[in-house]
C-alpha positions in Angstrom: 414.8 48.3 195.4 416.4 49.4 199.1 418.1 52.6 197.9 415.0 53.7 196.0 412.9 53.4 199.0 415.6 55.2 201.4 415.9 58.0 198.7 412.2 58.7 198.7 411.9 58.5 202.5 415.1 61.0 202.9 414.8 63.3 200.2 411.5 63.2 198.0 408.8 62.9 201.0 410.1 65.5 203.6 409.8 68.2 200.7 406.9 67.3 198.5 404.5 65.8 201.2 401.4 67.8 201.0 401.9 69.1 197.7 399.5 69.1 195.1 401.2 67.4 191.9 399.5 69.9 189.6 400.9 72.5 191.5 404.5 71.8 191.2 406.3 74.0 188.7 409.6 73.5 187.0 411.1 76.5 189.6 409.7 74.4 192.5 411.9 71.5 191.3 414.9 73.5 190.9 414.3 75.1 194.5 413.9 71.3 195.9 417.6 70.4 194.3 418.7 73.9 195.9 417.4 72.9 199.1 419.0 69.3 198.9 422.5 70.7 198.0 422.0 73.1 201.3 421.2 70.2 203.6 424.4 68.3 202.6 423.2 65.7 200.3 425.7 64.2 197.7 425.4 64.9 194.1 424.6 61.0 193.4 422.0 61.1 196.2 420.4 64.1 194.5 420.5 62.8 191.1 418.7 59.6 192.4 415.9 61.5 194.0 415.4 63.4 191.0 415.3 60.6 188.6 412.5 59.1 190.8 410.6 62.1 191.0 411.1 62.8 187.2 409.5 59.1 186.5 406.5 59.6 188.6 406.0 62.7 186.8 406.4 61.2 183.4 404.1 58.7 184.5 401.4 61.2 185.7 401.7 62.7 182.1 401.0 59.2 180.4 397.9 58.9 182.8 396.7 62.6 182.0 396.9 63.6 185.3 399.5 66.3 184.2 399.7 68.1 180.8 403.5 68.6 181.2 406.2 67.4 183.4 408.0 70.0 185.8 411.0 67.9 185.5 412.8 69.4 182.6 415.7 71.7 182.1 416.8 71.1 185.9 420.4 72.1 186.9 421.8 69.1 189.0 424.9 69.2 190.8 428.1 67.5 189.0 429.0 64.3 190.0 432.8 64.0 190.6 434.5 61.3 188.5 436.5 59.0 190.8 439.9 57.8 189.2 439.9 54.5 188.4 441.3 52.4 191.2 443.6 49.4 189.5 446.1 47.0 190.6 450.0 47.0 189.6 451.0 43.3 188.2 453.1 42.6 191.4 449.9 43.4 193.4 447.3 41.4 191.2 449.9 38.3 191.3 450.1 38.6 194.8 446.3 38.2 195.0 446.1 35.3 192.6 448.5 33.5 194.9 446.1 33.8 198.0 443.3 32.3 196.0 442.3 28.6 195.6 442.4 27.2 192.1 439.1 27.9 190.8 439.1 31.6 192.2 442.4 31.9 190.9 441.5 30.8 187.2 438.3 33.3 187.7 440.3 36.2 188.7 443.2 35.6 186.1 440.2 35.7 183.5 438.8 39.1 185.0 442.1 40.7 185.0 442.8 39.7 181.3 439.3 40.2 179.9 437.8 42.9 182.0 434.4 41.3 182.4 432.3 42.5 185.2 431.8 40.1 188.1 428.2 39.5 186.8 429.7 38.4 183.4 432.5 36.2 185.0 430.2 34.7 187.3 427.6 34.4 184.5 429.9 32.7 182.0 428.7 29.5 180.4 431.1 26.8 178.9 429.5 27.0 175.5 430.5 30.6 175.2 434.1 29.7 175.2 435.6 28.9 171.7 438.5 27.4 172.4 439.8 26.8 168.8 439.6 31.0 168.2 440.6 31.7 171.8 437.3 34.0 172.3 434.8 34.1 174.6 431.3 35.3 173.8 429.9 37.5 176.7 426.3 37.0 176.6 424.8 35.8 180.0 425.2 37.9 183.0 424.5 36.6 186.8 422.2 38.7 188.8 420.5 38.6 192.2 417.5 37.1 190.2 419.5 34.2 188.4 421.0 34.0 185.0 419.8 36.8 182.3 420.7 36.2 178.9 421.5 39.7 178.3 424.3 42.0 179.7 424.2 45.5 180.9 423.4 46.9 177.6 423.6 46.1 173.7 427.4 47.2 173.9 427.9 44.5 176.6 427.3 41.7 174.3 430.6 41.3 172.7 433.5 38.9 171.6 436.4 39.2 174.2 440.0 37.5 172.9 441.8 35.2 175.3 445.9 35.2 175.8 447.0 31.7 175.3 447.8 31.2 179.2 444.6 32.3 180.2 442.9 29.8 177.5 445.2 27.4 179.2 444.0 27.8 182.9 440.6 27.9 181.8 440.7 24.9 179.7 442.0 23.0 182.5 439.1 24.3 184.7 436.3 23.8 182.2 437.4 20.3 181.0 435.0 18.1 183.0 431.9 20.6 182.6 429.0 20.0 180.5 428.2 22.2 177.7 425.5 24.4 179.1 427.0 24.7 182.4 428.1 28.0 184.3 431.8 27.9 184.4 432.3 29.3 187.8 430.1 28.2 190.7 430.1 27.4 194.2 432.6 24.6 195.6 431.5 24.3 199.1 431.2 20.7 200.4 427.3 19.9 200.1 426.4 23.3 197.9 428.9 22.8 195.2 427.5 23.7 191.7 425.3 26.7 192.8 425.5 29.9 190.9 427.8 32.3 192.9 426.3 35.0 195.3 428.1 38.6 195.0 428.0 39.3 198.5 429.0 35.8 199.6 431.8 35.6 197.6 433.5 39.1 198.0 433.3 38.3 201.8 434.4 34.4 201.7 436.9 34.7 198.6 438.0 38.1 197.6 438.3 40.2 200.6 440.2 37.1 202.4 442.5 37.2 199.5 443.2 40.8 199.3 443.5 41.1 203.2 446.2 38.3 203.1 448.2 39.4 199.9 451.7 41.4 200.3 453.6 42.6 197.5 457.3 44.3 197.4 457.3 48.3 196.8 460.1 50.1 194.8 462.0 50.4 198.1 461.8 46.5 198.6 459.5 47.1 201.8 456.7 44.4 201.8 453.4 46.2 201.8 449.7 45.2 201.9 447.4 45.0 198.5 445.1 48.2 198.4 441.6 47.4 199.3 440.1 47.5 196.0 436.9 45.7 195.3 436.4 42.9 192.7 435.6 45.7 190.3 438.9 46.9 190.3 440.0 43.7 188.1 438.0 45.4 185.1 439.8 48.8 185.8 443.0 47.1 186.1 442.6 45.1 182.6 441.9 48.8 181.1 444.6 50.3 182.9 447.2 47.9 181.7 446.0 47.9 178.2 446.1 51.8 177.8 449.6 51.7 179.3 451.0 49.6 176.8 449.4 51.7 173.9 446.2 50.1 173.3 443.9 52.9 172.0 441.0 54.0 174.4 438.5 53.1 171.2 439.9 49.4 171.5 439.4 49.2 175.2 435.9 50.7 175.1 434.7 48.0 172.8 436.7 45.5 174.8 435.0 46.4 178.1 431.5 47.0 176.4 431.5 50.4 177.6 428.2 52.3 176.3 429.7 55.7 176.5 433.0 56.9 175.2 433.4 59.3 178.4 433.5 55.9 180.5 436.7 55.1 178.9 438.1 58.3 178.8 438.7 58.1 182.7 442.0 56.0 181.4 443.4 58.6 179.0 445.9 60.1 181.3 447.3 56.4 181.4 448.5 56.7 177.9 452.2 56.5 177.0 452.0 59.8 175.0 449.3 61.4 176.9 451.6 64.5 178.0 454.0 64.4 175.0 452.5 67.2 173.3 452.1 69.5 176.1 456.1 68.8 177.5 457.1 69.2 173.7 455.6 72.8 173.6 457.1 73.9 177.2 460.4 72.6 175.3 459.9 74.8 172.3 459.4 78.1 174.4 462.1 80.8 173.0 463.2 81.6 176.6 461.9 79.4 179.4 461.4 80.9 182.6 464.1 80.0 185.2 464.5 80.8 189.2 468.0 81.1 190.8 469.6 78.1 192.2 
């Protein structure tokens, strides 16, 4: 991968070139991490460089070059978790209005199911259960083509479809063969090919987002936030949590491997601050300041 090659070139080789692998200790690894921090490398970049180095050390242990890996119990800088970027209902509607019918259906499905882009573009017709208003998330579209397994075991899941979403989906798929991919290219002369993430973003998503406008609370027309397609997934989760769906249910709907990932939406829960505010109201003598 290009990112791995860049990480090795910029963060691994400049420090370790010339070292004998057997001479590297756990403290040397920790010193390297500190040096990367002092140099200003980001936490994600440091973690990537460390993971690459750790995998090489494990391989050396497997090949009997090392007795034990020095990459153990290493303190890494914490990666700041960004709050999820999500669209309001008006913003999402304005994006849909900018799209042509096939992509409008695809994005409607994205907003109401939380499927990842690779799962949306890898969906096949026979995975849609029209009778039960469900779809089964099994295939995923990748740079190397369709894979018959999603990101993780928990990603393989059943997803409910609201009636209006199923209706739009049925209009889209009624002429498709059973084993056909649901969303494919529509350009004349190239119709029916699997979608490519970069092309779809540039030609479809960003074009719609750049053209979309909505009215804010003051009645002023505003551009829609410049969020990527993955924000449809965040939007789905955010809307559900705000409507009282439990984080546990959202975790299973979105196929999150870790509950910590789902907890990013906890602050949107309707009762998120009720206990705290209730405690302040129960104080015997609240603090006051003169008006």
